C-alpha positions as CSV (number, residue, x, y, z in Angstrom):
1,X,-8.6,16.4,24.5
2,X,-5.7,18.1,22.6
3,X,-4.1,16.6,19.5
4,X,-0.8,16.1,21.5
5,X,-2.7,14.2,24.3
6,X,-4.3,12.0,21.7
7,X,-1.0,11.3,20.1
8,X,0.6,10.5,23.4
9,X,-2.2,8.1,24.4
10,X,-2.1,6.4,21.0
11,X,1.7,5.9,21.4
12,X,1.2,4.5,24.9
13,X,-1.3,2.1,23.6
14,X,0.9,1.1,20.9
15,X,3.8,0.6,23.3
16,X,1.7,-1.2,25.7
17,X,0.5,-3.7,23.1
18,X,4.0,-4.1,21.9
19,X,5.2,-4.9,25.4
20,X,2.4,-7.3,25.9
21,X,3.2,-9.1,22.6
22,X,7.0,-9.3,23.4
23,X,6.1,-10.7,26.9
24,X,3.9,-13.2,25.3
25,X,6.6,-14.4,22.9
26,X,9.1,-14.5,25.6
27,X,6.7,-16.6,28.0
28,X,6.0,-18.8,24.9
29,X,9.8,-19.5,24.1
30,X,10.6,-19.8,27.7
31,X,7.8,-22.3,28.3
32,X,8.8,-24.3,25.2
33,X,12.5,-24.4,26.4
34,X,11.5,-25.3,29.8
35,X,9.1,-27.9,28.7
36,X,11.8,-29.5,26.5
37,X,14.2,-29.3,29.4
38,X,11.8,-30.8,31.9
39,X,11.1,-33.7,29.6
40,X,14.8,-34.2,29.0
41,X,15.4,-34.3,32.7
42,X,12.7,-36.8,33.3
43,X,14.0,-39.0,30.6
44,X,17.4,-38.9,32.3
45,X,15.6,-39.8,35.7
46,X,13.9,-42.7,34.1
47,X,17.1,-43.8,32.4
48,X,18.7,-43.9,35.9
49,X,15.8,-46.2,37.2
50,X,16.4,-48.4,34.0
51,X,20.0,-48.9,34.8
52,X,19.3,-49.7,38.4
53,X,16.7,-52.2,37.4
54,X,18.8,-53.7,34.7
55,X,21.6,-54.1,37.4
56,X,19.3,-55.8,39.8
57,X,18.2,-58.0,37.0
58,X,21.7,-59.0,36.3
59,X,22.3,-59.9,39.9
60,X,19.2,-61.8,40.1
61,X,20.3,-64.0,37.2
62,X,23.6,-64.5,38.8
63,X,22.0,-65.6,42.2
64,X,19.7,-67.8,40.1
65,X,22.7,-69.5,38.2
66,X,24.6,-69.9,41.7
67,X,21.5,-71.4,43.5
68,X,20.9,-73.6,40.5
69,X,24.5,-74.7,40.5
70,X,24.5,-75.6,44.2
71,X,21.3,-77.5,44.0
72,X,22.9,-79.6,41.3
73,X,25.9,-80.2,43.4
74,X,23.8,-81.4,46.4
75,X,21.3,-83.5,44.5
76,X,22.6,-84.0,41.0
77,X,19.0,-83.5,39.8
78,X,18.6,-82.6,36.1
79,X,16.1,-79.7,36.6
80,X,18.7,-77.8,38.6
81,X,21.0,-78.3,35.8
82,X,18.6,-77.1,33.2
83,X,17.6,-74.0,35.4
84,X,21.5,-73.2,35.7
85,X,21.8,-73.5,31.9
86,X,19.0,-71.0,31.3
87,X,20.3,-68.7,33.8
88,X,23.9,-68.8,32.5
89,X,22.5,-68.3,28.9
90,X,20.7,-65.0,30.1
91,X,23.5,-63.4,31.9
92,X,25.5,-62.2,29.0
93,X,22.3,-60.8,27.4
94,X,21.6,-58.8,30.7
95,X,25.1,-57.7,30.7
96,X,24.9,-56.2,27.1
97,X,21.7,-54.5,28.0
98,X,23.4,-52.9,31.1
99,X,26.3,-52.0,28.9
100,X,24.0,-50.3,26.3
101,X,22.3,-48.3,29.0
102,X,25.5,-47.0,30.7
103,X,27.2,-46.1,27.2
104,X,27.0,-42.3,28.3
105,X,28.9,-42.7,31.7
106,X,32.6,-43.5,31.4
107,X,32.7,-44.5,35.2
108,X,29.9,-47.1,34.6
109,X,31.6,-48.1,31.5
110,X,34.7,-49.2,33.7
111,X,32.6,-50.9,36.2
112,X,30.9,-52.8,33.4
113,X,34.1,-54.1,32.0
114,X,35.2,-55.2,35.4
115,X,31.8,-56.8,36.1
116,X,31.8,-58.7,32.8
117,X,35.3,-60.2,33.6
118,X,34.3,-61.2,37.1
119,X,31.0,-62.7,36.0
120,X,32.8,-64.7,33.3
121,X,35.3,-65.9,35.9
122,X,32.4,-67.0,38.3
123,X,30.5,-68.7,35.6
124,X,33.8,-70.6,34.5
125,X,33.9,-71.9,38.1
126,X,30.2,-73.0,38.1
127,X,31.0,-75.0,34.9
128,X,34.1,-76.7,36.6
129,X,31.9,-77.7,39.7
130,X,29.1,-79.0,37.4
131,X,31.6,-81.1,35.2
132,X,33.1,-82.6,38.3
133,X,29.7,-83.6,39.6
134,X,28.8,-85.0,36.0
135,X,32.0,-87.2,36.2
136,X,31.3,-88.5,39.8
137,X,34.1,-86.4,41.3
138,X,32.2,-85.1,44.3
139,X,35.4,-84.5,46.3
140,X,36.7,-82.4,43.5
141,X,33.5,-80.5,43.3
142,X,33.4,-80.0,47.0
143,X,36.9,-78.5,47.0
144,X,36.0,-76.2,44.2
145,X,33.0,-75.0,46.2
146,X,35.3,-74.3,49.2
147,X,37.8,-72.7,47.0
148,X,35.1,-70.4,45.6
149,X,34.0,-69.6,49.1
150,X,37.4,-68.5,50.1
151,X,38.0,-66.6,46.7
152,X,37.1,-62.8,46.0
153,X,35.2,-63.2,42.7
154,X,31.8,-63.3,44.5
155,X,32.7,-60.4,46.6
156,X,34.1,-58.5,43.5
157,X,30.8,-59.0,41.8
158,X,28.9,-57.8,44.8
159,X,31.1,-54.6,45.2
160,X,30.9,-53.6,41.5
161,X,27.2,-54.0,41.6
162,X,27.0,-51.8,44.6
163,X,29.2,-49.2,43.2
164,X,27.2,-49.0,40.0
165,X,24.0,-48.8,42.0
166,X,25.6,-46.1,44.1
167,X,26.7,-44.1,41.1
168,X,23.0,-44.4,39.6
169,X,21.7,-43.4,43.1
170,X,23.8,-40.4,42.9
171,X,22.7,-39.7,39.4
172,X,19.1,-40.2,40.3
173,X,19.2,-37.7,43.1
174,X,21.1,-35.1,40.7
175,X,18.7,-35.7,37.8
176,X,15.7,-35.6,40.1
177,X,16.8,-32.2,41.6
178,X,17.3,-30.8,38.1
179,X,13.9,-32.0,37.1
180,X,12.2,-30.4,40.0
181,X,14.0,-27.2,39.5
182,X,13.0,-27.2,35.9
183,X,9.5,-27.9,36.8
184,X,9.6,-25.1,39.5
185,X,11.0,-22.7,37.1
186,X,8.6,-23.5,34.5
187,X,5.6,-22.9,36.9
188,X,7.3,-19.5,38.1
189,X,7.5,-18.4,34.4
190,X,4.0,-19.3,33.7
191,X,2.6,-17.8,36.8
192,X,4.8,-14.6,36.3
193,X,3.8,-14.4,32.6
194,X,0.3,-15.0,33.4
195,X,0.5,-12.1,35.9
196,X,2.0,-9.8,33.4
197,X,-0.7,-10.6,30.9
198,X,-3.4,-9.9,33.3
199,X,-1.7,-6.7,34.3
200,X,-1.3,-5.6,30.6
201,X,-4.9,-6.6,30.0
202,X,-6.0,-4.4,33.1
203,X,-4.0,-1.5,31.8
204,X,-5.5,-2.0,28.3
205,X,-9.0,-2.1,29.7
206,X,-8.3,1.3,31.7
207,X,-6.9,2.9,28.5
208,X,-9.7,1.6,26.4
209,X,-12.4,2.9,28.8
210,X,-10.5,6.3,28.9
211,X,-10.5,6.3,25.2
212,X,-14.2,5.4,25.0
213,X,-15.0,8.1,27.4
214,X,-13.0,10.7,25.3
215,X,-14.6,9.3,22.2
216,X,-18.1,9.7,23.7
217,X,-17.1,13.3,24.8
218,X,-15.9,14.0,21.3
219,X,-19.0,12.6,19.8
220,X,-21.1,14.7,22.1
221,X,-19.3,17.8,21.1
222,X,-19.5,16.9,17.4
223,X,-23.3,16.3,17.9
224,X,-23.5,19.7,19.5
225,X,-21.4,21.1,16.7
226,X,-23.6,19.5,14.1
227,X,-26.7,21.2,15.6
228,X,-25.4,24.5,14.1
229,X,-23.5,23.0,11.1
230,X,-26.2,23.0,8.6
231,X,-27.2,26.7,9.5
232,X,-23.5,27.7,9.2
233,X,-23.2,25.9,5.9
234,X,-26.3,27.5,4.6
235,X,-25.2,30.9,5.8
236,X,-21.7,30.4,4.1
237,X,-23.2,29.0,1.0
238,X,-25.4,32.0,0.8
239,X,-22.6,34.4,1.3
240,X,-20.7,32.5,-1.4
241,X,-23.5,32.7,-3.8
242,X,-24.1,36.4,-3.2
243,X,-20.3,36.9,-3.8
244,X,-20.4,35.0,-6.8
245,X,-23.3,36.8,-8.1
246,X,-21.7,40.0,-7.2
247,X,-18.6,39.0,-9.2
248,X,-20.8,38.1,-12.2
249,X,-22.7,41.3,-12.0
250,X,-19.5,43.3,-11.6
251,X,-18.1,41.5,-14.7
252,X,-21.3,42.2,-16.7
253,X,-21.5,45.7,-15.7
254,X,-17.7,46.4,-16.4
255,X,-18.1,44.6,-19.8
256,X,-21.2,46.4,-20.6
257,X,-19.7,49.9,-19.6
258,X,-16.6,49.1,-21.6
259,X,-18.6,48.4,-24.6
260,X,-20.0,51.9,-24.9
261,X,-16.6,53.7,-25.2
262,X,-15.5,50.9,-27.3
263,X,-18.4,51.6,-29.8
264,X,-17.4,55.4,-29.7
265,X,-13.8,54.7,-30.4
266,X,-14.7,52.3,-33.4
267,X,-17.0,54.9,-34.8
268,X,-14.5,57.7,-34.5
269,X,-12.0,55.4,-35.9
270,X,-14.2,54.7,-38.8
271,X,-14.7,58.4,-39.6
272,X,-11.0,59.0,-39.2
273,X,-10.4,56.4,-41.8
274,X,-12.9,58.2,-44.1
275,X,-11.4,61.5,-43.6
276,X,-7.9,60.2,-44.4
277,X,-8.3,60.6,-48.2
278,X,-9.6,64.1,-47.8
279,X,-6.8,65.0,-45.5
280,X,-4.0,63.7,-47.6
281,X,-5.7,64.9,-50.8
282,X,-5.4,68.3,-49.4
283,X,-1.9,67.6,-48.4
284,X,-1.1,66.8,-51.9
285,X,-2.8,69.8,-53.4
286,X,-0.9,72.0,-51.0
287,X,2.1,70.3,-51.9
288,X,1.5,70.9,-55.8
289,X,0.6,74.4,-55.2
290,X,3.8,75.2,-53.3
291,X,5.7,73.4,-56.2
292,X,3.6,75.3,-58.9
293,X,2.6,72.1,-60.3
294,X,0.4,72.2,-63.4
295,X,-1.3,69.0,-62.6
296,X,-4.9,69.2,-61.7
297,X,-6.2,68.4,-58.3
298,X,-7.4,64.9,-58.0
299,X,-11.1,64.1,-57.6
300,X,-12.6,63.3,-54.1
301,X,-12.9,59.5,-54.9
302,X,-9.5,59.2,-56.3
303,X,-6.4,58.2,-54.0
304,X,-4.2,61.3,-53.8
305,X,-0.6,60.9,-55.5
306,X,1.8,61.6,-52.7
307,X,5.6,61.6,-53.0
308,X,8.3,61.6,-50.5
309,X,7.7,62.4,-46.8
310,X,4.0,62.8,-47.5
311,X,3.8,59.2,-48.9
312,X,5.8,57.9,-45.9
313,X,3.2,59.9,-43.5
314,X,0.2,58.5,-45.3
315,X,1.6,55.0,-45.0
316,X,2.3,55.3,-41.3
317,X,-1.2,56.8,-40.8
318,X,-2.8,53.9,-42.5
319,X,-0.7,51.4,-40.5
320,X,-1.8,53.2,-37.2
321,X,-5.4,53.0,-38.1
322,X,-5.0,49.3,-38.9
323,X,-3.4,48.5,-35.5
324,X,-6.2,50.6,-33.7
325,X,-8.9,48.6,-35.6
326,X,-7.3,45.3,-34.9
327,X,-6.8,46.2,-31.1
328,X,-10.5,47.3,-31.1
329,X,-11.7,44.1,-32.6
330,X,-9.6,42.2,-30.2
331,X,-11.0,44.0,-27.2
332,X,-14.6,43.6,-28.7
333,X,-14.1,39.9,-28.7
334,X,-12.8,39.9,-25.1
335,X,-15.8,41.8,-23.9
336,X,-18.3,39.6,-25.8
337,X,-16.4,36.5,-24.3
338,X,-16.8,38.1,-20.8
339,X,-20.4,38.7,-21.3
340,X,-21.0,35.3,-22.5
341,X,-19.3,33.8,-19.6
342,X,-21.3,35.9,-17.2
343,X,-24.5,34.9,-18.9
344,X,-23.6,31.2,-19.0
345,X,-22.6,31.5,-15.3
346,X,-26.1,32.6,-14.4
347,X,-27.7,29.6,-16.4
348,X,-29.2,26.9,-14.3
349,X,-28.2,23.5,-15.3
350,X,-30.9,20.7,-16.1
351,X,-29.9,17.1,-15.7
352,X,-31.3,14.9,-18.4
353,X,-30.4,11.5,-19.6
354,X,-28.1,11.8,-22.6
355,X,-27.1,9.5,-25.4
356,X,-23.4,10.4,-25.5
357,X,-22.7,8.8,-28.8
358,X,-25.4,10.6,-30.4
359,X,-24.3,14.0,-28.7
360,X,-20.6,13.4,-30.0
361,X,-21.7,12.5,-33.5
362,X,-23.8,15.7,-33.8
363,X,-20.8,17.7,-32.7
364,X,-18.5,15.9,-35.2
365,X,-20.9,16.7,-38.0
366,X,-20.9,20.4,-37.2
367,X,-17.1,20.2,-37.2
368,X,-17.0,18.1,-40.4
369,X,-15.9,21.1,-42.6
370,X,-13.0,22.1,-40.3
371,X,-11.9,18.5,-39.9
372,X,-11.9,17.9,-43.7
373,X,-9.9,21.1,-44.4
374,X,-7.2,19.9,-41.9
375,X,-7.3,16.4,-43.3
376,X,-8.2,15.0,-39.8
377,X,-10.0,11.8,-39.1
378,X,-12.3,11.6,-36.0
379,X,-12.9,8.1,-34.4
380,X,-15.7,7.6,-31.8
381,X,-15.1,4.7,-29.5
382,X,-17.4,3.3,-26.7
383,X,-19.2,6.0,-24.8
384,X,-21.1,5.4,-21.6
385,X,-24.4,7.3,-21.3
386,X,-25.1,9.6,-18.3
387,X,-27.5,12.0,-16.8
388,X,-26.2,15.5,-16.8
389,X,-26.7,19.0,-18.5
390,X,-26.9,18.7,-22.4
391,X,-25.8,22.1,-23.2
392,X,-22.8,22.1,-21.0
393,X,-21.6,18.7,-22.4
394,X,-22.1,20.1,-25.9
395,X,-19.9,23.1,-25.0
396,X,-17.2,20.9,-23.2
397,X,-16.8,18.4,-26.0
398,X,-17.1,20.9,-28.9
399,X,-14.3,23.0,-27.6
400,X,-12.1,20.1,-27.0
401,X,-12.7,18.6,-30.5
402,X,-12.3,22.1,-32.1
403,X,-9.1,22.6,-30.4
404,X,-7.7,19.2,-31.3
405,X,-8.5,20.1,-35.2
406,X,-7.1,23.6,-34.8
407,X,-3.8,22.4,-33.3
408,X,-2.9,19.5,-35.5
409,X,0.5,19.2,-37.1
410,X,0.7,20.5,-40.6
411,X,1.3,18.1,-43.6
412,X,0.4,15.2,-41.3
413,X,-3.0,13.3,-41.4
414,X,-4.6,14.1,-38.0
415,X,-6.5,11.3,-35.9
416,X,-8.7,12.5,-33.2
417,X,-10.3,9.9,-31.0
418,X,-13.1,10.2,-28.5
419,X,-13.9,7.4,-26.1
420,X,-15.0,6.6,-22.5
421,X,-15.5,3.9,-19.8
422,X,-17.3,3.6,-16.5
423,X,-15.4,3.5,-13.2
424,X,-16.9,3.4,-9.6
425,X,-20.0,5.4,-10.6
426,X,-18.2,7.8,-12.8
427,X,-17.9,8.1,-16.6
428,X,-14.3,8.8,-17.8
429,X,-14.0,10.4,-21.3
430,X,-10.9,10.8,-23.2
431,X,-10.4,13.2,-26.1
432,X,-6.9,12.6,-27.7
433,X,-5.1,13.7,-30.8
434,X,-1.8,13.4,-32.6
435,X,-1.2,17.2,-32.9
436,X,1.5,19.5,-31.9
437,X,1.0,18.8,-28.2
438,X,1.7,21.0,-25.1
439,X,4.7,21.5,-23.0
440,X,4.3,20.0,-19.6
441,X,5.2,23.3,-17.9
442,X,2.1,24.9,-19.7
443,X,-0.3,22.2,-18.5
444,X,-1.8,24.5,-15.8
445,X,-1.4,27.7,-17.9
446,X,-3.8,26.6,-20.5
447,X,-6.6,26.4,-18.0
448,X,-6.1,30.1,-16.7
449,X,-8.5,32.6,-18.1
450,X,-7.0,34.7,-21.1
451,X,-3.8,32.8,-21.0
452,X,-2.6,30.7,-23.9
453,X,0.5,28.4,-24.4
454,X,2.7,27.6,-27.4
455,X,3.0,29.5,-30.7
456,X,0.1,32.1,-31.1
457,X,-0.6,31.2,-34.7
458,X,-4.2,30.5,-34.3
459,X,-7.3,32.8,-33.4
460,X,-8.5,32.7,-29.8
461,X,-8.9,34.6,-26.6
462,X,-7.6,32.0,-24.1
463,X,-11.1,31.5,-22.8
464,X,-12.2,28.0,-24.0
465,X,-10.3,25.6,-21.8
466,X,-10.9,27.8,-18.8
467,X,-14.6,27.7,-19.5
468,X,-14.5,24.1,-20.1
469,X,-13.0,23.2,-16.7
470,X,-15.5,25.5,-14.9
471,X,-18.3,23.6,-16.6
472,X,-16.8,20.2,-15.6
473,X,-16.5,21.4,-12.1
474,X,-20.1,22.5,-12.0
475,X,-21.0,19.1,-13.3
476,X,-19.3,17.6,-10.3
477,X,-16.3,16.1,-12.3
478,X,-12.6,16.8,-12.8
479,X,-10.4,17.5,-15.9
480,X,-6.8,16.8,-16.6
481,X,-4.4,16.8,-19.6
482,X,-1.4,14.4,-20.5
483,X,0.7,15.8,-23.3
484,X,4.3,16.4,-24.6
485,X,5.5,18.5,-27.4
486,X,5.2,17.1,-30.7
487,X,3.6,14.0,-29.3
488,X,-0.1,14.9,-29.2
489,X,-2.5,15.6,-26.2
490,X,-5.0,13.7,-24.3
491,X,-7.6,15.4,-22.3
492,X,-9.4,13.4,-19.7
493,X,-12.9,14.2,-18.2
494,X,-14.5,12.3,-15.3
495,X,-18.1,13.1,-14.8
496,X,-20.7,11.3,-12.5
497,X,-23.0,9.0,-14.1
498,X,-26.0,10.2,-12.4
499,X,-25.6,13.9,-11.7
500,X,-28.3,15.9,-10.0
501,X,-28.6,19.7,-9.9
502,X,-27.9,20.8,-6.1
503,X,-25.6,23.1,-4.3
504,X,-22.9,22.9,-6.8
505,X,-25.3,24.2,-9.4
506,X,-26.5,27.1,-7.2
507,X,-23.0,28.1,-6.0
508,X,-21.3,28.2,-9.4
């Protein structure tokens, strides 16, 4: 599978998961809203039923009061009167309950007000009838009953009650329809969402199976590739080792071959220096002979007395020889450094257990004279022990500490610290000083072979730090520098706590 197809498939899976998540969120939100709406609709349906029940309860109390009043008129029995009193006392309470239940409906509120007035009129008539019977005025009570029968109060109460029940029946039908619709919509949303989730799950399973098949194919291809990987790595490692050895042999041969003509140049330069006095003695003698000078010719060992152009020529000759000797010495040191590097590159590292504090203290003792001359103090902090090549570590830290002493600021007491710590199976060492520092733009330059940074007022060939970094890499570590001009330098070296000689040792 090409990377582009893998990218498209991964993007499709992400979009699918995002869509499924959004569908689940939408279904959840819709379900919550619909459940709340269904609950609200059901509450209104129940409310309608409560209003109807309360209306019927009020009518029942009115019939009870009327029946009790009629019984008392016919029999004058006290139990009918007591029953009437109870019913009459309960009617206002029932009206108030009905009023509180219909507070949300303006039409029902109007009906309640009219019903309350009609009920009050009806109860007042019952009271007059009962008072007439109580005072023995049966004829007056009978007349009141006949008047009530022909009146419209009872009919008004009945019509108002029927109007209220009709309104509540209308609301019951409407609210039941809304509740049913909400329930149906909720079921539809749930079923649709469940179907979508199942569809997304099916698509995800298909994509996962395809991904698993592609992964299995890739793993099979990787296993096939790994069958030849070790042989390929060994072949490439052998080629790299041979190329590295060839480079080292070339450097050794070139350095060795350069040494022979350099020795000849040094020899002939020394002979030329010895011949200088004879040459200029003869020049001085010829000059005096030409001038008929009576002065005797100088002895062989004496410096000839030259004047004018001859003296300037002798000075130029001496200066040229001095430059030649200086260049020969520099070239000799470079050739020696290259030879040392090639010899060091062929050396096999041997891992041993090293007490780092003892190793650093030994290095500091060998550099004690230079430190005292530079008025520098070397402080040794906590240093973790490790398993590595002792000679390589000695060269690494000797070079760093020697550089720290060499590049301290003049007339300022130098402080050099060497400390370390452990981190995730590695030892992290730091060599810091308060010296002249290094310009950030030269941080990489100082690790290049035969290149130096800053003021060139100290002896050196620009090999030390390059060699140090090579040694650190051969030991499986890393090296970095943190420095600013006039703010000191800090070199950090990270090395494995347990280094074992392996391919890195062979390849280096």
